[in-house]
C-alpha positions in Angstrom: 57.8 40.4 -84.4 57.5 43.4 -86.6 57.0 42.9 -90.4 59.9 43.8 -92.6 59.2 47.1 -94.4 58.3 46.9 -98.1 57.4 43.2 -98.0 53.8 42.0 -97.7 52.6 38.7 -96.7 51.2 36.5 -99.5 47.4 35.7 -99.0 46.4 32.6 -100.6 43.5 32.9 -103.0 40.7 30.4 -102.3 39.7 28.1 -105.0 36.2 28.1 -106.5 35.2 25.0 -104.2 36.6 26.8 -101.3 34.8 29.9 -101.9 31.6 28.0 -102.6 32.1 26.1 -99.5 32.5 29.3 -97.6 29.4 30.6 -99.2 27.3 27.5 -98.2 28.5 27.8 -94.6 27.4 31.4 -94.4 24.2 31.0 -96.4 23.0 27.8 -94.8 24.5 27.8 -91.4 24.2 24.8 -89.2 22.0 22.8 -91.4 24.5 20.9 -93.7 27.2 18.4 -93.0 29.9 18.0 -95.6 30.6 14.7 -97.0 34.1 13.7 -97.7 34.6 12.6 -101.3 37.7 12.4 -103.8 35.8 13.6 -106.9 36.8 17.1 -106.4 33.0 18.0 -105.9 31.2 19.4 -103.0 28.7 17.1 -101.4 26.5 17.8 -98.4 24.1 15.9 -96.1 21.0 17.4 -94.8 18.6 16.1 -92.3 15.2 15.0 -93.6 13.3 17.6 -91.5 15.5 20.4 -92.8 15.3 19.5 -96.6 12.8 21.9 -97.7 14.1 24.9 -95.6 17.7 24.2 -96.9 16.6 23.8 -100.5 14.9 27.2 -100.5 18.1 28.7 -98.9 20.2 27.2 -101.5 17.8 28.6 -104.4 17.5 32.1 -102.9 20.9 33.0 -101.4 22.6 35.7 -103.2 25.9 33.9 -103.2 24.4 30.5 -104.1 21.5 30.8 -106.5 21.1 27.1 -107.3 17.9 27.9 -109.3 18.2 24.5 -111.2 17.6 21.0 -110.0 19.5 18.8 -112.8 18.7 15.4 -111.4 17.2 13.5 -108.3 18.1 9.8 -107.9 17.8 7.3 -105.3 20.2 5.1 -103.7 20.1 1.8 -101.9 22.9 1.3 -99.4 21.8 -2.3 -98.4 25.0 -3.9 -99.2 27.3 -0.8 -99.3 30.7 -1.4 -97.9 30.2 -5.1 -97.5 31.8 -7.8 -99.7 31.0 -11.4 -99.8 33.1 -12.5 -102.5 36.2 -14.7 -101.6 38.6 -13.3 -104.1 41.9 -13.2 -102.4 43.1 -16.8 -102.3 42.8 -19.9 -104.7 40.4 -22.7 -104.1 40.8 -26.5 -104.7 39.0 -26.0 -107.9 41.2 -23.4 -109.5 40.2 -19.7 -109.3 38.8 -18.4 -106.1 35.3 -17.9 -107.0 33.5 -18.9 -103.9 30.9 -17.0 -101.9 31.2 -17.0 -98.3 27.4 -17.0 -97.4 27.9 -18.0 -93.6 30.7 -15.6 -93.1 29.6 -12.7 -90.7 29.0 -9.3 -92.2 31.4 -6.4 -91.3 29.5 -3.4 -90.2 25.6 -3.9 -90.2 23.5 -1.2 -91.7 22.3 1.4 -89.3 18.5 2.0 -89.0 17.5 5.0 -91.3 20.7 4.8 -93.4 19.5 2.5 -96.2 17.7 4.8 -98.6 18.9 8.2 -99.5 17.8 10.7 -102.4 20.5 12.6 -104.0 20.1 16.1 -105.7 22.3 17.6 -108.2 21.9 21.3 -108.2 23.2 23.8 -110.8 23.6 27.6 -110.5 23.4 29.0 -113.9 24.0 32.5 -113.0 26.9 31.7 -111.0 28.2 28.7 -112.9 28.7 26.4 -109.7 27.3 22.9 -108.9 26.3 21.2 -105.6 25.3 17.8 -104.5 22.8 17.4 -101.8 21.9 14.0 -100.0 19.1 13.2 -97.5 18.6 9.8 -95.9 15.0 8.3 -95.5 14.3 7.8 -91.7 12.2 4.8 -92.2 13.8 1.9 -94.2 10.5 0.0 -94.4 8.5 2.8 -95.9 11.1 5.5 -97.3 9.8 9.0 -97.6 11.2 12.4 -97.9 9.3 15.8 -98.6 8.9 16.7 -102.4 11.0 19.6 -103.8 8.8 20.3 -106.7 7.4 23.4 -105.0 11.1 24.8 -105.1 12.2 23.2 -108.1 9.4 22.3 -110.5 11.8 20.2 -112.8 12.2 17.6 -110.1 8.6 16.3 -110.6 9.5 13.7 -113.1 13.0 12.8 -111.4 11.0 12.2 -108.2 8.6 9.8 -109.9 11.6 7.9 -111.4 13.1 7.5 -107.8 9.7 6.3 -106.7 9.2 3.8 -109.4 12.6 2.2 -109.2 13.4 2.5 -105.5 10.0 2.8 -103.9 10.9 6.2 -102.2 7.8 8.2 -101.5 7.8 12.0 -101.9 5.6 13.8 -99.5 3.5 16.6 -101.3 4.2 15.4 -104.9 1.5 16.5 -107.1 1.3 13.3 -109.3 3.4 10.4 -107.7 3.0 7.6 -110.2 5.1 4.9 -111.7 7.1 6.3 -114.8 9.3 3.6 -116.5 7.8 0.2 -115.4 4.8 -1.7 -117.0 1.2 -1.3 -115.5 0.8 -3.5 -112.6 4.6 -4.1 -112.1 5.5 -5.8 -108.7 8.3 -4.2 -106.6 10.8 -1.8 -107.4 13.7 -3.1 -109.7 16.8 -0.9 -108.6 16.4 -2.1 -104.8 19.5 -4.4 -103.9 17.2 -7.1 -102.8 15.0 -7.3 -105.9 15.7 -10.6 -107.7 17.8 -10.1 -111.0 15.3 -12.5 -112.9 12.4 -10.4 -111.7 9.2 -11.9 -110.2 7.1 -12.5 -113.3 7.7 -13.3 -117.0 5.6 -12.5 -120.2 4.8 -15.2 -122.7 2.2 -15.6 -125.6 -0.4 -18.4 -124.7 -1.6 -19.9 -128.0 -4.6 -21.5 -126.2 -5.7 -18.3 -124.7 -4.7 -16.3 -127.9 -3.1 -13.6 -125.8 0.0 -12.7 -123.9 -0.2 -13.7 -120.2 2.0 -13.2 -117.1 3.4 -16.1 -115.1 5.8 -16.6 -112.2 9.4 -16.4 -113.5 10.9 -19.9 -114.5 14.4 -18.8 -114.5 16.4 -20.5 -111.8 18.1 -17.7 -109.6 21.8 -17.9 -109.6 24.6 -15.6 -108.5 27.4 -14.6 -110.9 30.7 -14.5 -109.1 33.3 -12.2 -111.0 36.6 -13.8 -111.9 39.4 -13.1 -109.8 41.9 -10.6 -111.1 45.3 -12.2 -109.7 48.4 -10.4 -108.8 50.5 -10.0 -111.9 54.4 -10.6 -111.0 55.5 -9.0 -114.0 55.0 -5.5 -112.2 56.7 -6.4 -108.9 59.2 -3.6 -108.0 62.2 -5.9 -107.7 61.4 -6.9 -111.4 60.7 -3.5 -112.8 63.6 -1.8 -111.1 66.0 -4.6 -112.0 68.8 -3.4 -114.6 68.4 -4.5 -118.2 71.2 -6.9 -119.3 72.0 -6.6 -122.9 72.3 -9.9 -124.7 75.0 -10.2 -127.6 74.0 -11.7 -130.9 76.7 -13.8 -132.4 77.3 -12.8 -135.9 78.5 -15.4 -138.5 82.1 -15.2 -139.8 82.8 -13.9 -143.1 
């Protein structure tokens, strides 16, 4: 079928995100897997063994130029996508605030998918952003390569992730705790860390100093209140015609 003379086909101009996705597929071929999200942002997942090579390409490719690492954060997916709250029906005591501890969990966590490190990258020269995620292969001792040799600004960010999540960064020049106290036990941002902690601090008048002791707070789980269905917003009510009521006026 021949084209009609004088009429040219309209070519859709790609958006900034589409253009960036095309540049990434050309600049970093075969190393990244795009993560579907609804935030209107680009997120890619990279294998732990390809992290450093991929980071160098993202920084040096002329169409990418992600020369700045704005943030590095850890993620614990221990309970991600699994809900133990029984919040759909009422109980004999009123609101549905029970916890089904014995209920089977839907979708057990796959090995090597608990801890992840997320990098937020910025290209100042091209004004574009990217989120990069890498999973730690070992759930017991999570570890990924340090990117401080590529982005020096990631130094303290990686120390923070190590302190709060216990994620090790191989090759980091000075991997020490950053936010917690000296001698702190555990990593407070892990999902299995007790909400009340492991130790508490108090002043001992007999010893005349501050001492640490096992926490005396009884652990308990706060179950959120149920957000019940509001019948006022049912379609059969909202779409019903409004009947005007007449007001009787006094005679005279």
